[in-house]
LOMAR-959276 format. One record per residue (C-alpha): x, y negated, z negated. Coordinates in steps of 0.001 Angstrom, whole numbers, padded with zeros to 6 digits, always signed. Each point is the difference from the previous one (the first is absolute). Layout:
<rs>
XYZ/...
</rs>
This chain:
<rs>
-010195+019393-000010/-003089+001699-001346/+000193+003762+000322/-003013+001896+001399/-002542+000380-002792/-000033+003780-000011/+003822+000048-000292/+000442-002858-002461/+000481+002092-003132/+002428+002415+001621/+002004-002809+001634/+000246-001902-003264/+001314+003071-001818/+002574+000606+002720/+000985-003676-000055/+000387-000055-003765/+001987+003231-000018/+002301-001320+002702/+000400-003278-001856/+000753+001802-003237/+002645+002135+001669/+001670-003119+001438/-000088-001982-003208/+000683+002626-002654/+002874+001433+001990/+001744-003316-000624/-000953-000529-003649/+003582+000734-001065/+002641-000112+002707/+002603+002709-000415/+002767-001166-002239/+002529+000877+002704/-001593-002529+002361/+001659-003429-000167/-002454-002702-001164/+000304-001959+003260/-000765+003052+002156/-002921+000948-002248/-001399-003510+000303/+000334-000004+003786/-001820+003339+000173/-002784-001262-002239/-000409-003098+002200/-000466+002239+003054/-002585+002069-001847/-001838-003084-001185/-000418-001389+003517/-001066+003430+001283/-002677-000081-002685/-000920-003626+000687/-000609+000461+003719/-002240+003007-000628/-002416-002488-001547/+000821-002891+002347/+000355+001595+003450/-000626-003263+001862/+002965-001512-001838/+001966+003104+001016/-000827-000606+003648/+000943-003652-000302/+003321+000918-001614/+000811+002335+002905/-000788+003373-001611/-002315+001516+002589/-000807+003244-001803/-002822-002018-001607/-001553-001233+003264/-003013+002321-000111/-001215-001068-003435/-001778-002934-001597/-000047-001033-003649/-001964+002120-002450/-002408-002332-001810/-001807+002781-001832/+000004-000004-003793/+001920+003270+000004/+002598-001445+002351/+000534-003043-002187/+000154+002137-003127/+002720+002080+001640/+001951-003112+000933/-000254-001369-003539/+001216+003307-001446/+002972+000039+002348/+000895-003627-000677/-000018+000588-003753/+002339+002981+000351/+002409-001847+002274/-000100-002948-002375/+001065+002301-002819/+002854+001384+002088/+001290-003405+001045/-000267-001240-003594/+002285+002833-001110/+002851-001138+002268/+002795-002082-001493/+000727-002913+002308/+003523-000205-001423/+000780+003285+001766/-000982-001381+003420/+001613-002366+002449/-000989-003650-000327/-002135+000305+003107/-001794+003129-001251/-000503-001532-003441/-001891-002800+001740/-001965+002542+002045/-000976+001772-003219/-001475-003230-001366/-001854-000615+003258/-001444+003519+000184/-001154-000030-003616/-001645-003384+000455/-001634+001104+003256/-001520+003064-001652/-001375-002168-002802/-001533-002316+002587/-001721+002853+001816/-001341+001409-003263/-001310-003460-000916/-001903-000086+003293/-001419+003511-000302/-000913-000124-003683/-000747-003653-000809/-000560-002236+003006/-001722+002706+002090/-000339-001823+003310/-001270+003298+001422/-003165-000542-002072/-000556-003653+000861/+001162-000725+003551/-001862+001661+002904/+002457-001467+002493/+002902+002053-001406/-001393+003071+001723/-000701-001681+003333/+003373-001724+000210/+001970+003093-001000/-001602+002329+002503/+000142-002535+002843/+003655-000744-000676/+000721+003722-000190/-001362+000451+003533/+001596-003205+001297/+003503+001042-001123/-000122+003159+002092/-001781-001609+002911/+002294-003022+000261/+003468+001490-000492/+001515+002285+002641/+001965+002273-002337/-001250+003143+001792/-001635+000918+003345/-003581-001325+000331/-001539+003462-000202/+001801+000777-003266/-001027-003304-001532/-003552+000552+001205/-000112+003272-001928/+000956-001889-003141/-002653-002645+000667/-002629+002705+000432/+001115+001639-003233/-000259-003287-001888/-003307-000941+001610/-001510+003285-001144/+000693-001112-003558/-001715-003386+000351/-003546+001157-000885/+001320+001489-003244/+002006-003135-000831/-003148-002080+000346/-002053+002504-001978/+002552-000335-002792/-000413-003767+000260/-003752+000320-000488/+000601+002160-003054/+002728-002218-001475/-001168-003589+000542/-002015-001389-002886/-001139-003589-000539/+002658-001670+002186/+000509-003765+000072/-002211-001542+002668/+003002-001536+001776/+001533+003463+000457/-003135+001351+001650/-000314-003122+002135/+003573+000342+001260/-000535+003690+000760/-003174-000802+001943/+001788-002819+001821/+002730+002374+001161/-002247+002949+000852/-001179-001054+003498/+003592-000427+001153/+000905+003348-001548/-002794+001734+001863/+001050-001686+003259/+003551+001159-000688/-001174+003612+000060/-002407-000540+002872/+002481-001729+002308/+003614-000069-001152/+000470+003602-001124/-001216+001651+003255/+001866-002588+002080/+003272+000739-001802/-000004+003594+001255/-001162-000475+003577/+003251+001615+001192/-000966+003333-001557/-001494+002343+002600/-000681+003103-002107/-003816+000515+000175/-000101+001941-003271/+001855-002706-001916/-002159-002736+001507/-003145+001912-000967/+001313+000357-003549/+000764-003722-000104/-003516-000854+001165/-001497+002211-002694/+002220-001312-002824/-000289-003602+001172/-003787+000172+000317/-000190+001495-003493/+002265-002759-001351/-002138-002715+001604/-003164+001593-001379/+001525+000207-003490/+001107-003637+000171/-003446-001098+001178/-001646+001866-002862/+002468-001537-002444/-000826-003426+001418/-003714+000654-000589/+000762+001226-003512/+001955-003167-000805/-002636-002283+001496/-003109+001630-001435/+001146+001634-003226/+003341-001424-001082/-000329-003722+000727/-003139-000460-002142/+001791+001850-002826/+003277-001912+000356/+000035-001866-003278/+003449+000984-001228/+002863-002246-001099/+003109-000136+002181/+002132-001469-002797/+002786+002204-001389/+000184-001811-003307/+003178-001376-001531/+001336+003296-001359/-000364+002008+003211/+001402-002946+001970/+003007-000196-002316/+000652+003736+000275/-000396+000045+003775/+002528-002802+000321/+002362+001755-002404/-000164+003388+001727/-000186-001143+003635/+002417-002938-000163/+001918+000590-003241/-000985-003480-001167/-000723-000363-003724/-000474-003775-000139/-003193-000933-001935/-002873-001070+002246/-000276-003458-001536/+003682-000595+000719/-000464+001279+003563/-002811-002499+000483/+002285-002792-001196/+002614+001100+002541/-002612+000261+002743/-001546-003402-000642/+003427-001651-000222/+000983+001347+003413/-003389-000971+001428/+000468-003597-001164/+003543-000128+001404/-001212+001172+003395/-002975-002384-000044/+002312-002934-000707/+002400+001124+002709/-002928+000368+002384/-001061-003584-000646/+003587-001229+000441/+000410+001771+003348/-003417-001182+001196/+001104-003584-000739/+003117+000559+002111/-002229+000959+002923/-002379-002945-000438/+000319-002257-003058/-003207-001845+000865/-002320+002979-000230/-001002+002332-002797/+001555+003483-000251/-003416+001453+000804/-000171-001996+003239/+003540+001006+000984/-000837+003615-000729/-003171-000259+002089/+002109-001136+002966/+002490+002796-000603/-002787+002556+000056/-001184-001223+003380/+003373+000961+001478/-000796+003643+000683/-000159+002174+003129/-003287+001250+001482/-001151+003227-001617/+000789+002036+003114/+003598-001306+000002/+000744+000573-003685/+001799+003329+000404/+002241-001346+002749/+000792-003106-002024/+001240+002213-002807/+002043+002144+002397/+001641-003125+001383/+001115-000995-003501/+001925+003154-000863/+002989-000394+002339/+000929-003418-001338/-000207+001227-003590/+002397+002847+000652/+002453-002227+001813/+000047-002486-002882/+000593+002762-002553/+002954+001362+001926/+001566-003392+000674/-000323-001185-003594/+000992+003325-001606/-003190+000305-002032/-000215+003802-000159/+001068+003026+002023/-002844+001308+002217/+000653+003733+000523/-001892+000437+003292/-000458-001828+003302/-003565+001319+000432/-002785-002500-000854/-003390+001056-001396/-003127+000289+002134/-002373-002943-000499/-003642+001107+000213/-003461-000528-001445/-000790+001207-003520/-001701+003439+000019/-003784-000242-000467/-000073+001634-003420/+002434-002561-001487/-001509-003258+001277/-002090-001013-003002/+002816-000646-002454/+003050-001055+002017/+001061-002677+002474/+003349+001556+000980/+002045+003033-001051/+002988+002129+000922/-000516+003727+000608/+003370+001752-000088/+000791+003729+000176/+001254+001753-003074/+003660+000413-000871/-000096+003681+001011/-001730-000510+003350/+002551+001027+002640/-002028-000127+003226/-002773-002610-000093/+002156-002837-001240/-001957-002877+001527/-001413-002647-002323/-003171-002044+000526/-000508-003636-000952/-003787-000176-000441/-001833-003317+000383/-003719-000417-000709/-001726-001784+002871/-003409-001677-000267/-002840+002513+000293/-001961-000038+003278/-003273-000787-001787/+001323-003033-001922/-001513-003389+000704/+002333-002590+001579/+000263-001988-003248/+001229+003065-001912/+002444+000897+002786/+001442-003517-000147/+000322+000126-003796/+001737+003369+000207/+002423-001186+002667/+000882-003037-002077/+001536+002528-002374/+002327+000939+002874/+001376-003455+000709/+003560-000359+001316/+001599-000275-003418/-001903+002963-001373/+000768+002139+003064/+003722-000505-000583/-000338+000599-003731/-001986+003184+000666/+002525+001260+002569/+002825-000583-002485/-001946+001787-002742/-001002+003023+002049/+003006+000469+002296/+003235-002039-000103/+001364+000162-002611/-003049+001228-001946/-001765+003370-000126/+001270+001431+003256/+003617-000818-000805/-000375+001518-003460/-001499+003137+001550/+003046+000347+002264/+002242-000101-003069/-002189+002547-001793/+001276+002744+002299/+003363-000159-001790/-001335-000402-003546/+002195+001926-002459/-002565+002511-001306/-003243+001758+000772/-001778-001927-002732/+001090-003342+001442/-001173+001010+003451/-003413+001295-001035/-001283-002099-002905/-001209-003348+001333/+000344-002831-002497/-002243-002938+000888/+001789-002813-001846/+003201+001070+001737/-001464+000304+003516/-002558-002810-000072/+002248-002176-002142/+002812+000377+002535/-002274-000834+002947/-001407-003039-001772/+003475-001125-001108/+001241+000067+003596/-002657-002509+001114/+001586-002685-002174/+003593+001189+000341/+000000-000187+003820/-001098-003641-000007/+002423-000801-002821/+002762+001337+002264/-001063-002306+002826/-002315+002025+002223/-002165-002374+002046/+002438-002905-000372/-001698-001078-003231/-003269-000788+001804/-002358-001224-002764/-002941+001610+001779/+001598+003419-000400/+000727-000743-003646/-003626-000999-000497/-001071+003355+001493/+002396+001858-002272/-001287-001875-003031/-003567+000752+001016/+000836+003712-000081/+001814-000480-003313/-003129-001610-001452/-002029+002972+001215/+002280+002322-002006/-000111-002376-002990/-003766+000250+000077/+000139+003800+000169/+002290+000015-003043/-002415-002032-002084/-003337+001251+001321/+000972+003658-000489/+000776-000501-003683/-002883-002378-000677/-002670+002103+001719/+001064+003309-001537/+000275-001399-003516/-003478-001488+000256/+000896-003669+000139/-001002-000535+003628/-002898+001289+002104/+000312+001140+003595/-001615-003237+001152/+002385-002059-002122/+002896+001983+001429/-001110-000806+003521/-000322-003672-000918/+003503+000077-001522/+001483+001192+003307/-001628-002970+001759/+000673-002761-002529/+003315+001041-001498/+001391+002233+002738/-001128-002285+002870/-001450+002967+001944/-002849-000112+002515/-003289+001543-001245/+000098+003232+002096/+003521+000767-001258/-000987-000927-003554/-002949+002413+000168/+002195+002873+001203/+002693-000759-002559/-002302-000206-003008/-001773+003217+000974/+003325+001720+000486/+000957-000986-003525/-002885+001987-001434/+001481+003288+001239/+003685-001013+000124/+000247-001510-003476/+003771-000371-000257/+000481-001743+003330/+002039-002525-001911/+002934+002207+001087/+000716-002255+003014/+000750-003062-002078/+001339+002027-002922/+002520+001820+002182/+001092-003186+001751/+000720-001728-003322/+001896+003058-001223/+002169+000070+003141/+000746-003706-000259/+001147+000479-003588/+002030+003068+000926/+001688-001920+002829/+000949-002877-002286/+001300+002351-002710/+001954+001980+002594/+001413-003227+001474/+001285-001025-003435/+001527+003411-000574/+001711+000144+003411/+001180-003601+000029/+001942-000889+003147/-000406+003560+001330/-003768-000429+000378/-001491+000116+003506/-003667+000117+000857/+000394+002916+002405/+001905+002112-002518/-002671-000709-002630/-002832+000917+002361/+001736+003114+001316/+000792+001203-003503/-003585-000662-001063/-001247+002070+002952/+002278+002921-000898/-001861+000455-003292/-003105+001356+001715/-003596-000581-001053/+000232-000158-003790/-001120-002635-002549/+002126-003071-000639/+000909+001227-003465/+001910+002904+001542/+001607-002137+002705/+001239-002568-002513/+001621+002751-002033/+001800+001337+003079/+001071-003366+001416/+000762-001891-003218/+000820+002857-002344/-002428-001193-002660/-003588+000163-001232/-000414-003770+000158/-003570-001349+000480/-001415+000071+003520/-001673-003390-000534/
</rs>
């Protein structure tokens, strides 16, 4: 969060001194300290440092000492983070992995790679200079986390909301100072989301604390909330009048930054041209399978006609949430009967509408508490409903994306045995690193893998309509794989990316528009398909190694025990080798 202007210099000096004392104290662990204990101590210190600069992530993880703060987007704040990351990188680099347990040796690789990824973002990619929505989304999510989860009495959480809201004007002032020549699509997305963000503060935030009766607290909330709304409105005017006309920047990362981001975030070092070959090959396989299944449904009609019929089989918009709820019980029962995976809890997630500030770039998502959250342990399955101001034709197109097959595929992906199930396992992950560092190709790859795996195991009695829905979602992820690489290496425009989702991914135009725009700011969203392919290869290699001892449940349970780390680390633990992930 931005410090008050008249205190900025003093606060920065204090922050840097504190950081230096933390880091330099650990430059050379005492020789009497065993290497494993020294490493564990350094890990604790690193995350203490990390959450100072990412307090919203601290709240999400369950560390509520950060609840009154928002991220510091000032230049001095980012300089301090860079300095700290470089010092921790040096310390981790000095550790000999041979002196650690196998698990900790993997954690060391993950931490080092994660630090490199964050430095790449801060020093090279610099999204904080190009994306005005970063600021809006971060501050809204920071408020939403405290508002939505009942980890403390309402009055205590309200104090944290007030504290964070008081920082919002300075966050948005930092945004005005930082943003320079953004890509037009970034500014357009930020403007698209802004009205819902403002309504969130106008309506949802006060409503969330209606139980609080303390007049002083309520007066403070009104003051901080009014100031937040005013700051957001001014930022909206700034984006519309000043920023949008000057939004001529390029969203593309370029091949080198894309390669490095993939290497550091996912530990994947496969050349981009080879990745494209892999992506196109899987796309063609799924397209051929799609045509084959469509012919099973009706051999006298084209796949496009069969798909059009499938898309008509959807619930009314006002029944979508209940339709998804009705799906979850049957999924769980099938998993238990067929010994697919152990589900550690009987409690299902809460199915509800996507929060206003997240609508523009997602159709459905899972919002789970962090691994260290001990009180507010509920999880939310968010689904984006049609907006009230949409025309009937757009509503119908959107709902076609929630046809019966896709609803089941989405429920599998997000809940059973996808994200929610993986979250339940995360509570028992073997280390702090594996609980706190979220690896996308692991998490999204697992969720995407389960969509296919459940039908392969017989869910739905091999109904070809369900398989067609699953393949439709697979083609969506195939398109993400290819469009992300092609757009960010300059071989595809945004418009061509949108067209690719329609023609090659078989998606309806509203979904294609959202997906292509998402790819501009989420460049490596190939991680869905990438992770799925890696898991399939790991499963086959593990099956060969285990022979007659192999069972699907044991494989899945052992995979879950590894925590949220890249596939490279999991393969080493499960197979005992550094064999290729693909």
